[in-house]
DRENPA-3360 file (N, C-alpha, C; in nm, 2 decimals, always signed):
BEGIN
1 = MKVSNKLT = +2.55/+3.71/-4.31/+2.53/+3.59/-4.39/+2.42/+3.62/-4.50 ~ +2.45/+3.59/-4.62/+2.36/+3.62/-4.73/+2.33/+3.49/-4.80 ~ +2.22/+3.49/-4.87/+2.17/+3.37/-4.95/+2.15/+3.41/-5.09 ~ +2.18/+3.31/-5.18/+2.16/+3.33/-5.32/+2.01/+3.34/-5.35 ~ +1.97/+3.41/-5.46/+1.84/+3.42/-5.50/+1.79/+3.30/-5.58 ~ +1.88/+3.21/-5.61/+1.85/+3.08/-5.68/+1.80/+2.98/-5.57 ~ +1.68/+2.93/-5.59/+1.63/+2.83/-5.50/+1.60/+2.70/-5.57 ~ +1.62/+2.59/-5.51/+1.58/+2.46/-5.56/+1.44/+2.42/-5.52;
9 = LIDYTADY = +1.36/+2.40/-5.62/+1.22/+2.36/-5.59/+1.21/+2.21/-5.58 ~ +1.14/+2.16/-5.48/+1.12/+2.02/-5.46/+0.98/+1.98/-5.49 ~ +0.95/+1.87/-5.56/+0.82/+1.83/-5.59/+0.77/+1.74/-5.48 ~ +0.69/+1.78/-5.39/+0.63/+1.70/-5.28/+0.51/+1.63/-5.33 ~ +0.52/+1.50/-5.35/+0.41/+1.42/-5.39/+0.37/+1.32/-5.28 ~ +0.27/+1.25/-5.30/+0.23/+1.15/-5.20/+0.34/+1.05/-5.17 ~ +0.42/+1.02/-5.27/+0.53/+0.93/-5.26/+0.66/+0.99/-5.20 ~ +0.66/+1.12/-5.17/+0.78/+1.19/-5.13/+0.83/+1.13/-5.00;
17 = AAPDHGNS = +0.95/+1.10/-4.99/+1.02/+1.06/-4.87/+1.13/+1.15/-4.84 ~ +1.13/+1.22/-4.74/+1.24/+1.32/-4.71/+1.37/+1.25/-4.68 ~ +1.48/+1.30/-4.74/+1.61/+1.25/-4.70/+1.63/+1.28/-4.55 ~ +1.72/+1.21/-4.49/+1.75/+1.22/-4.35/+1.80/+1.36/-4.32 ~ +1.72/+1.44/-4.25/+1.76/+1.58/-4.21/+1.76/+1.59/-4.06 ~ +1.80/+1.48/-4.00/+1.81/+1.48/-3.85/+1.67/+1.45/-3.79 ~ +1.57/+1.54/-3.81/+1.44/+1.52/-3.76/+1.34/+1.51/-3.87 ~ +1.38/+1.47/-3.99/+1.29/+1.45/-4.10/+1.20/+1.57/-4.13;
25 = VAPGLPLS = +1.26/+1.68/-4.14/+1.19/+1.80/-4.17/+1.23/+1.84/-4.32 ~ +1.13/+1.89/-4.39/+1.16/+1.93/-4.53/+1.27/+2.03/-4.54 ~ +1.36/+2.02/-4.64/+1.47/+2.11/-4.65/+1.42/+2.26/-4.67 ~ +1.49/+2.35/-4.61/+1.45/+2.49/-4.62/+1.35/+2.54/-4.51 ~ +1.31/+2.45/-4.42/+1.22/+2.49/-4.32/+1.29/+2.47/-4.18 ~ +1.28/+2.57/-4.09/+1.35/+2.56/-3.96/+1.27/+2.47/-3.87 ~ +1.35/+2.41/-3.77/+1.28/+2.33/-3.67/+1.23/+2.41/-3.55 ~ +1.30/+2.53/-3.53/+1.26/+2.62/-3.42/+1.30/+2.76/-3.45;
33 = WDGLAAGH = +1.26/+2.85/-3.36/+1.30/+2.99/-3.38/+1.45/+3.00/-3.36 ~ +1.50/+2.92/-3.27/+1.65/+2.92/-3.24/+1.73/+2.87/-3.36 ~ +1.67/+2.79/-3.45/+1.73/+2.73/-3.56/+1.72/+2.81/-3.69 ~ +1.66/+2.93/-3.68/+1.65/+3.01/-3.80/+1.78/+3.04/-3.87 ~ +1.79/+3.03/-4.00/+1.91/+3.06/-4.07/+1.87/+3.13/-4.21 ~ +1.97/+3.19/-4.27/+1.95/+3.25/-4.40/+1.91/+3.14/-4.50 ~ +1.81/+3.17/-4.58/+1.76/+3.07/-4.67/+1.63/+3.00/-4.63 ~ +1.60/+3.01/-4.50/+1.48/+2.94/-4.45/+1.35/+3.02/-4.49;
41 = LVIAQEEN = +1.25/+2.95/-4.51/+1.12/+3.00/-4.55/+1.03/+3.01/-4.42 ~ +0.98/+3.13/-4.40/+0.89/+3.16/-4.28/+0.77/+3.23/-4.33 ~ +0.68/+3.25/-4.23/+0.56/+3.34/-4.26/+0.57/+3.46/-4.18 ~ +0.56/+3.58/-4.24/+0.58/+3.71/-4.17/+0.46/+3.80/-4.20 ~ +0.43/+3.88/-4.10/+0.32/+3.97/-4.12/+0.36/+4.10/-4.18 ~ +0.27/+4.16/-4.27/+0.30/+4.29/-4.33/+0.30/+4.39/-4.22 ~ +0.35/+4.51/-4.25/+0.35/+4.63/-4.16/+0.20/+4.65/-4.11 ~ +0.11/+4.66/-4.21/-0.03/+4.68/-4.18/-0.09/+4.55/-4.15;
49 = VEDGWWEA = -0.14/+4.53/-4.03/-0.20/+4.40/-3.98/-0.31/+4.36/-4.08 ~ -0.38/+4.45/-4.14/-0.49/+4.41/-4.22/-0.45/+4.35/-4.35 ~ -0.32/+4.36/-4.39/-0.26/+4.30/-4.51/-0.22/+4.16/-4.50 ~ -0.23/+4.11/-4.37/-0.21/+3.96/-4.35/-0.07/+3.92/-4.34 ~ -0.05/+3.78/-4.35/+0.08/+3.72/-4.34/+0.12/+3.66/-4.47 ~ +0.25/+3.66/-4.50/+0.30/+3.61/-4.63/+0.43/+3.53/-4.62 ~ +0.45/+3.45/-4.71/+0.58/+3.37/-4.71/+0.70/+3.46/-4.74 ~ +0.80/+3.44/-4.66/+0.92/+3.53/-4.67/+1.04/+3.44/-4.65;
57 = LIVEIEGD = +1.15/+3.48/-4.72/+1.28/+3.41/-4.71/+1.37/+3.49/-4.62 ~ +1.44/+3.43/-4.53/+1.54/+3.50/-4.45/+1.66/+3.52/-4.54 ~ +1.70/+3.65/-4.55/+1.82/+3.68/-4.63/+1.94/+3.72/-4.55 ~ +1.91/+3.76/-4.42/+2.02/+3.80/-4.33/+1.97/+3.80/-4.19 ~ +2.06/+3.77/-4.10/+2.03/+3.77/-3.95/+2.13/+3.85/-3.88 ~ +2.08/+3.94/-3.80/+2.17/+4.03/-3.72/+2.11/+4.02/-3.58 ~ +2.17/+3.94/-3.49/+2.12/+3.91/-3.36/+1.99/+3.84/-3.37 ~ +1.88/+3.91/-3.31/+1.75/+3.85/-3.31/+1.67/+3.92/-3.43;
65 = LLALEWRD = +1.73/+4.00/-3.51/+1.66/+4.07/-3.61/+1.68/+4.00/-3.75 ~ +1.57/+3.96/-3.82/+1.58/+3.90/-3.94/+1.55/+3.99/-4.06 ~ +1.63/+3.99/-4.16/+1.60/+4.07/-4.28/+1.53/+3.97/-4.37 ~ +1.41/+4.00/-4.42/+1.33/+3.91/-4.50/+1.30/+3.97/-4.64 ~ +1.29/+3.88/-4.73/+1.25/+3.91/-4.87/+1.12/+3.83/-4.89 ~ +1.01/+3.91/-4.94/+0.89/+3.84/-4.97/+0.91/+3.74/-5.08 ~ +0.87/+3.61/-5.05/+0.90/+3.51/-5.15/+0.84/+3.54/-5.29 ~ +0.71/+3.58/-5.29/+0.64/+3.60/-5.42/+0.66/+3.74/-5.47;
73 = YPRQPKVK = +0.73/+3.83/-5.40/+0.75/+3.97/-5.44/+0.89/+4.01/-5.41 ~ +0.99/+3.94/-5.47/+1.13/+3.97/-5.44/+1.18/+4.11/-5.47 ~ +1.11/+4.19/-5.56/+1.15/+4.32/-5.59/+1.10/+4.42/-5.49 ~ +1.01/+4.38/-5.40/+0.97/+4.47/-5.29/+1.08/+4.49/-5.19 ~ +1.09/+4.60/-5.13/+1.19/+4.63/-5.03/+1.20/+4.52/-4.92 ~ +1.31/+4.48/-4.88/+1.33/+4.39/-4.77/+1.27/+4.45/-4.64 ~ +1.22/+4.36/-4.55/+1.17/+4.41/-4.42/+1.25/+4.34/-4.31 ~ +1.24/+4.40/-4.19/+1.30/+4.34/-4.08/+1.20/+4.30/-3.97;
81 = RHRTAVAL = +1.21/+4.18/-3.92/+1.12/+4.14/-3.81/+1.21/+4.07/-3.71 ~ +1.16/+4.07/-3.58/+1.22/+4.00/-3.47/+1.20/+3.85/-3.50 ~ +1.30/+3.77/-3.46/+1.29/+3.62/-3.48/+1.16/+3.56/-3.42 ~ +1.11/+3.62/-3.31/+0.99/+3.56/-3.25/+0.86/+3.62/-3.31 ~ +0.87/+3.71/-3.41/+0.76/+3.77/-3.47/+0.72/+3.70/-3.61 ~ +0.79/+3.59/-3.64/+0.76/+3.52/-3.76/+0.70/+3.38/-3.72 ~ +0.62/+3.32/-3.81/+0.56/+3.19/-3.79/+0.64/+3.09/-3.87 ~ +0.65/+2.97/-3.81/+0.73/+2.86/-3.88/+0.63/+2.77/-3.95;
89 = LDGTPPQS = +0.67/+2.72/-4.06/+0.59/+2.63/-4.14/+0.61/+2.49/-4.09 ~ +0.51/+2.40/-4.10/+0.52/+2.26/-4.06/+0.60/+2.19/-4.17 ~ +0.72/+2.15/-4.14/+0.81/+2.09/-4.24/+0.80/+1.94/-4.25 ~ +0.70/+1.88/-4.18/+0.69/+1.74/-4.18/+0.64/+1.69/-4.31 ~ +0.72/+1.60/-4.38/+0.67/+1.55/-4.51/+0.54/+1.47/-4.50 ~ +0.46/+1.46/-4.60/+0.34/+1.38/-4.60/+0.38/+1.23/-4.57 ~ +0.30/+1.17/-4.49/+0.31/+1.03/-4.45/+0.22/+0.95/-4.54 ~ +0.26/+0.83/-4.58/+0.18/+0.74/-4.66/+0.08/+0.68/-4.57;
97 = A = -0.04/+0.65/-4.62/-0.15/+0.59/-4.54/-0.13/+0.45/-4.51;
% end
């Protein structure tokens, strides 16, 4: 499974109300590690632990191995991480006060 390099950006404002996505999670964010799919945004660690964690897009899944593209550095080589070695972002839209 592959994903296009064209992404749709969504403007999240205080008035943003998520469309019904089953569990009201922002589009493009997985609900669980089992729900990971191509196109989802996750946080992944660089090879060198000292380089930290960065946003990455899942471009392909082979079993439990994810092929990732760094979101802000798409020309960098893709990396592979185990599905449980990535962090999930909180996709809950802002709630009005």
